[in-house]
Every structure is written in C-alpha cells, then in structure tokens.
N, C-alpha and C positions, 0 to 999 in steps of 0.2 A: 503493500499500499504505499502511498506517497507521503513525505512528511506530515505530521499533523500540527497545527500551531506555530508554522515559520513563522517567525518574527518580520515584518517590515524592517528593514534597514534604513535607515535615517538615508536622504537621497544628499547627504554631504558627502566629502571625500572619503571614499573608503581605502584602507590599507589591505592590500592583497599579495598574502604570499602563496607563492607559484613553488612546488616541489618538484623536483628530477629535471633540473633545467641544465642538463647535462643531454638531455633529448628532444627530438624534434618535436613531439605533442607538446611540452612546456613551452619551447619557446614561439612555437606557434599561438599559443595563448597570450605569453607576454606582448607579441607584435599587435594583438587585436586589444588588448586590454589598453596597453600603451598609449592609444591613440585616443583614451577617455582622459579628460583634463582631469575628472572626478575619482581617478583612480592613480593608488599609490603603488608601484610594485615592490615586491622583496622576493629576491631570489634565494631557493635553498639548494642544495644536493650533498650527496655524501660525499662528493670528489672536488679538493680546491680545486683540479683543473675543468670542472664542466664549464662549457662557453657560455651558458645563461647567466653566469654570475657576471660575466663583465660587459652584460647590455644593462647593467643599474649601478647607480653611482655606490661607491664602497659601504658606505654605512647601511646601504640597503642589502648586501650581502650574508648568508650564514649558512653553516654547515648543519647538516640533522645527521643521526644515524641511518644507516640502511634499512629499508621497511621489514628485514626479514631480524632485522636485531631488536630483542625483547624491550629494550628500552625507548624503540621506537616512539611512540604515541607518547609518551611522558616525554621525552625529550623534545619532540617537537614542539607542544603543548606551552613546555618552557621558552623555546625561543620563540614562538608566537606571542607569548604574554609580554615578554623582555622588549620586543620589538613595536606592540601597537598594534597588532593585527587586527583586522576585523573578520577577514573570510581568508580560507585556505582552501585552496585548489590543488590535491593530488593529483598526480599524472604518472605515475608508477603501479603497474599491477600489485606488486608486495607491499602497497602502505593501506590500498582501499579496506581490506578487512581490519587492522588495527585501529585504522582512524575509527571507522563506523564504531566499533565497540566501544570507543573514547567518546563518541559523539557528545554524551550527556556532559562530560568533562569539557568539553570545550566551551560548549554553551554556557555553562555555569562560569566561566570565563570571559564571557560576551565575543567569543568567535564562532562564527557560522562555518560551516565545511559544505562544498560545493560537490555533492555526492549523493548518489542517490542513496535510498532508504535499506538499509541492514537486510530486508527481506530479498530484496532486489539484486542485493551482492551475493548474498548466499547463491542465488538461481544463475546468475550469469558468469560467475567463477568457478562454478561445478558443470562439466560439460554432460554428464551426465542427467544431472538435475535439470538443467536447461534442455536438453532434449525433451525430456518425461513432462515439463512443463508445457513445451512450445507443441508437443505432438497433439495432433487433433485438430490445432489451431491455425497451422501451415505445414509447409513439407517438412519433414524430419529426415535424415536418412538414419537409418537402423540403426542402433547404438547398444550394446553391453558392456559392461565390466567384463575384464579381461580373465578373471578368477570364476565368472558365472557363465560363460560361453559353454552350453547344453551341447549345441549340434554343431561341431566345426563345419559338418559338410551340408550344408542349409545354407551356405554363405555364398553369394557369387564375388568369386575373385578377380583381381587381387583387392584386400581389405586395408585400411588404414589402421594402425596400432598409434594412439595418442594419449598423453597425460589427461587425466581428468581437469585440470587447473593446469593453469599458465597459459601466455598465448606466442603467438606465431610458428615456427616449425620446430621448435626445440623440443626434442625427447618424440618426434613423431618419425613412423616408421611404416613402410608398406611391406605387405605380407601377400606373396603370390599362390599359396595354395594352403589346403585344409593340413596338410602333414607339417608345414611349416609355423602352423597357428599353433599346433600340438606341443610341437616343442618349445614355445615359450613359455618362461615361468610364468604362472597364475599372479596376478597381483591386483588388489582391490584398487588402485592408485591409477590401472591405465584401463583404456576403453577399447574395444573393437567396435569400428564404423566401417557404412558403406564406404566405399570410394565413388568420389565423385568427380566425372572427368571433364565437366566443360568448363567455359570461362566463371571466374573468380567475380565477385562484384563486395565493393564495401558501402553500405549503407550509414550515414551519417544521421543522426536522429536527434532532435531537440523537443525535449517536454517541459513544459513549465510545472511549477512545483506542485502542482494537483496532478500532473501526471498528462495532461491533455498535450499530445502532439502537435507541434507547430509546424515543423518541417523535416520532413525525409528526403535528404541527397543522395544519389546512387553515385558512386564513385567506379571508375575501370581502370584499375591499375596497368597502365600499360608496360613499363618500365620498375624493377624493383631488384635494390641492392641492399644485402643483408637483412632481409625481412622489411626494409623503409622503402617506399615507392619514392622514385625519383621523378617519374612521369607518369603521370594519368590526365584523366578527364570526367567530368560530371556528365552525366546522362539521363535525359527526360525517361524515366520507365516506369509507366502507372502499377504496372506488379510490384518492381522492385518496391517503390515508394508504398504501397499498400502490406507489404510484407515488412518492412522495416518496421511501420508502424504497429503493426501487430505483434511484433516482437517487445517493443514497448508497452504496449497494455496488457500481455499476457503477463509479462514480469513484473511489473511496476515501477519502472525505470521514470526516474526523472533527471531533470537538467542534459546534458549530451553524452551519446552512446554511440561505439562502433558497430554494425550488426554486418558479420560477413556472411556471405550465400555462394555457392557454386552449381552449377548446374549440374541437374544427375542425366544420366545415358537420354532420358527422354525430352534432353532440352529444358526442363522446370527447374528453376533455381529452389533449392533447399539449402536449409539454415546449417552452418558451419560453426560459428561458435559469436559471443558479442563480448565486447569489450566495454564495462561500464565505466569509462572514462575518455577525455580528448584523446583523437586519433594524430600521427604526426603528419598525416597529409591533411590538416584541417586548413591551411591556409587557401587550398582549392577551393571548399565548399565557402570558405569566407569570401575568397575572389567571387564566387558565382553568384554572390548577394543574398547569402543566407551568413551572419556575422556571429555565429554559434557560442562563442567565448562571450562576448559583450553579450547577447540575448539573453543566456542562463544566468549571468550575474546580474542582469536587470531583473529575472523573475526573481531571484534569491531578496533583492533589494526591495521587492514592492511595485516593481514596475509593471505595469501591463504589457503583456507581449501580444502580437497580432493574432487571431485567430487562425491563420496560416499566413506561412513565407514561401513566396515563389524564389525558383533559381533560375539561372540562365546556364545554358550549356558552354563550359569553356574548358580550354585546357593547362594543364602546367607542365613546364620541364624544371629541373631543381640543377643550382650547381653548389660548391662550396666555397664562402665566402672567411677571409681571413679577419681576425679582431685582435690585433696588438695591443699588449699590455705591458706595463713594468713590470718584470721579474718581481719587485717586492709587493707589487699589489697580491701576487697568488700567495708569495709567502705572508703575509698578513691574516688572507683567508684561512690560511693552513694551520696558523699558528692557536 
C-alpha cells in the first residue's frame, strides 16, 4: 500500500541527500534536481573517488558505509541529521531494505525518504515474490525456486538460473538441458525461469504518493556497456506503458521504478524484474519530457502532479566526461 500520512513538506528550499553518487542513477538525479533553485544537493557515497561527490561544493560531500554494512542506516541517519537533510534519495539496491526498516527513525528526525513502501520493496526485491504477485495481472515467465523444481523434464530449454535478489546480470547463467539442471546444487536463493529470447525493454514508471501512475515511459537499450545503457531511445508502445503501470499497481509502488520486460517466443512482453529506484538511464526519460526526479520530489513535498504526463520519442548516446579536482579535495573527503 502507498505511504499513509505523508506530510506535505514546506515549499521552501529543501536539502536533499543523494546516495550512491558514484553511479549513473545518482548523477542523473543530481542533474535533474540541481536545476531547481529550491533544492540544495548533498552527495553521499562509500567511496571518496565517487565522481558525484565533486559535482557539489566541498561542504555538501559526505561518506557513508556500504548498504550491506550493518551500520549503514544508523550512520546515514547521523550524517543526514548533522547536515540538515530534509529528504534522502537512495539509488543503490543494497540500501533500500535497511532504509525502509529505519523509515520511522528518519521521520522522527524530520527526514523523509523518497522510497517506495516497505511492502512494495519486499515484493520487488525478491524475483520469486514479484513473479507470484504479478502472475494473473500480466505475462510472467514460469518461475520456480531452484530447490523446488519438481520435474526438470517439464521445462522448455534453455532456461535461466538467477538469484532471487539483485539486479543486472550478476549471478545469472543459462542451462541448456534437464541433465544440466539436475547437476546444479539446489538452493532457495536461486530461481529457474523460462528463457525469454526477444528484445528487452525498460519502462520508467512514475507514481505519486497515493500510487497513482502519472507516467510510464518505455525505453529500448540499443547499446549496453557493463550493464549500463550507453545508447537508447524512448518508444511509444501502448502495451508496454499499460504493463508498466500494471506492475506499479500490483506491487504498490510509489515514486520512481524501473520495470524490465523481454519478449517471449510468441513476441509478447513478459516481466523480467523491477528496480524500485531511479535507473541509470533516467536522463533519457527526462529528455523525453518527463522529469521524474523533480516530479517525484514534488509529490513528496505535497505539490500536485498532473493526472498524466506525456513523453516524446527521442534518442540518447553517452560519452565519458572528465572532472578535474585538486588531490587535496579527495584526501579531505577520505579523512
């Protein structure tokens, strides 16, 4: 369910901390919100060499532990309190559950999280729970736990083996036969899933604090480097837009999420996974006419969003850009 009793933050200037600023998702959010004069940005990362730290003034940079560190939520809350943060926007998967569990502590400190409800996080961050929740609402590939595969002969090969949690291609493998599947060590942490051979799509979905979907923008990843889209385009596709909005409704997502589909052998788009955070290719969606970072923050602040936001088809290519800093700046962050 969407958040209950989300307070209307004053429309004064707000201090927004963004985590994971070594990654493209955080930098894309920084670019969007940095254009709003009412937003003051604070950049946080576990690594003093994270590029996004040096897109803000020295006094707006901070280090926090890794999201997998048991101290992460407490340490991040302490940094937010010390730096006068009003809103925290996490962009790394490992940070989402710890922050969700600490949501009340942040609120008591006057800090809002731009983060989907815990119930939505639990579904979206577990691929088995996601498949079970969305089955019957939209096309979902057959999905079973690796330790509960009853009949290996009943599958059509090849099949995918993937972790229940995590994003991208980490830990994913392809199994070509039932004999090969039987040789795998059973594990409750891995899934067997139908192989989807068709084109892959990402749908960026924006929902307000009530869960109403304002926009669903399909993207085609034309070129990918190390899991990051370096060339792509937005595409009008009514079916994908409907399916993306349907996933948000089925899971109770709010704010921004990235929903991934791939076409099955019959050419139908089927659900792959959901990342309940800002994606790395967000600049393409913003350039297409839907500034999701700013609109999500507006929703959190109590500003009304349109009933529906349209987008235009546009394309993106990416290139590296250097930013030079004095060595002492890095040393001061690391100290």
